[in-house]
C-alpha positions in Angstrom: -16.4 22.4 1.2 -13.7 19.8 1.8 -10.4 19.4 0.0 -7.9 16.6 0.2 -4.1 16.4 -0.4 -2.5 12.9 -0.6 1.2 12.3 -0.1 3.6 9.5 0.7 3.5 7.4 -2.5 6.5 6.2 -4.4 8.4 3.3 -5.8 8.9 0.3 -3.5 10.0 -3.3 -3.9 7.6 -6.2 -3.3 7.4 -6.9 0.4 8.2 -3.3 1.3 6.1 -0.7 3.2 4.8 2.8 2.6 2.8 5.2 4.8 0.3 7.4 2.9 -1.0 10.7 4.4 -4.1 12.6 3.7 -4.5 16.2 4.8 -8.1 17.4 4.8 -9.6 20.8 5.1 -13.0 21.4 6.7 -14.4 22.2 10.1 -16.5 19.1 10.2 -13.7 16.6 9.4 -14.0 14.9 12.8 -17.7 14.0 12.1 -16.9 12.3 8.7 -16.3 8.7 7.9 -13.2 8.6 5.7 -11.8 6.2 3.2 -8.8 5.4 1.1 -9.4 4.4 -2.5 -7.3 3.3 -5.4 -7.5 3.3 -9.2 -5.6 1.4 -11.9 -5.8 2.8 -15.5 -8.7 1.2 -17.3 -10.5 0.1 -14.1 -12.9 1.9 -11.8 -11.9 3.3 -8.5 -12.3 0.9 -5.5 -12.6 1.3 -1.8 -9.5 0.0 0.0 -10.1 0.9 3.6 -12.6 3.0 5.6 -12.7 4.4 9.1 -15.7 5.9 10.9 -15.6 9.1 13.0 -15.4 6.8 16.1 -12.4 4.8 14.7 -14.1 1.7 13.5 -12.5 0.3 10.4 -13.1 -2.1 7.6 -10.9 -3.3 4.6 -11.2 -4.8 1.2 -10.3 -8.5 1.2 -7.3 -7.8 -1.0 -5.6 -5.7 1.6 -6.9 -7.2 4.8 -4.1 -8.0 7.3 -1.6 -5.9 5.3 -3.0 -2.3 5.4 -4.1 -0.2 8.4 -6.1 3.0 8.2 -6.0 5.5 11.0 -6.9 9.1 11.7 -5.9 12.1 13.8 -8.9 14.3 14.2 -7.0 17.1 16.0 -4.8 17.4 12.8 -7.4 16.7 10.2 -5.3 13.8 8.9 -5.9 10.3 7.7 -3.2 7.7 7.2 -2.8 4.4 5.4 0.0 2.1 6.6 0.8 -0.4 3.8 2.9 -3.4 4.6 3.9 -6.5 2.6 3.2 -4.7 -0.6 2.5 -6.6 -3.8 2.8 -5.6 -7.5 -1.0 -5.7 -7.7 -1.2 -2.9 -5.1 0.2 -0.6 -7.8 -2.3 2.2 -8.3 -3.1 5.9 -7.6 -4.3 6.2 -4.1 -6.9 8.8 -3.0 -8.6 9.7 0.2 -12.1 11.1 0.4 -15.1 11.3 2.7 -16.8 7.9 2.9 -20.4 8.4 2.0 -21.0 4.8 0.9 -22.0 4.4 -2.8 -22.3 8.2 -3.2 -18.6 8.7 -2.9 -17.7 6.4 -5.8 -20.6 7.7 -7.9 -19.4 11.3 -7.6 -16.8 12.7 -10.1 -16.0 15.8 -8.2 -14.4 16.3 -4.8 -11.3 14.1 -5.4 -7.7 15.2 -4.9 -4.7 14.6 -7.1 -3.9 11.3 -5.5 -0.5 9.8 -4.9 1.1 7.1 -7.0 2.2 3.8 -5.5 4.3 1.6 -7.6 5.4 -1.9 -6.4 8.0 -3.4 -8.6 11.4 -5.1 -8.6 
């Protein structure tokens, strides 16, 4: 069993920055690919950034060159550095194990998420 606790969200002005943190429980964390996801009310959850157990990364086109995902396997932590934030980045952000399509198709296993609001 794996549990996730997200933190670091808040209210920020356009162009500002936030650093999100995800604390994961589980002895096999270091073997898992991990991802950050976000959801806006009325729309389905989407993958924002992913990182493999070896540190390879990929990003949604909408956040490329602005967001950076990283991990610290010794601490069971995943981070998302968000720069140059835009109002359209407003969403609840979640972390989870990245299992490809299986992750987004599964209703269970998600944490509470952390709210990011970008507004003047």
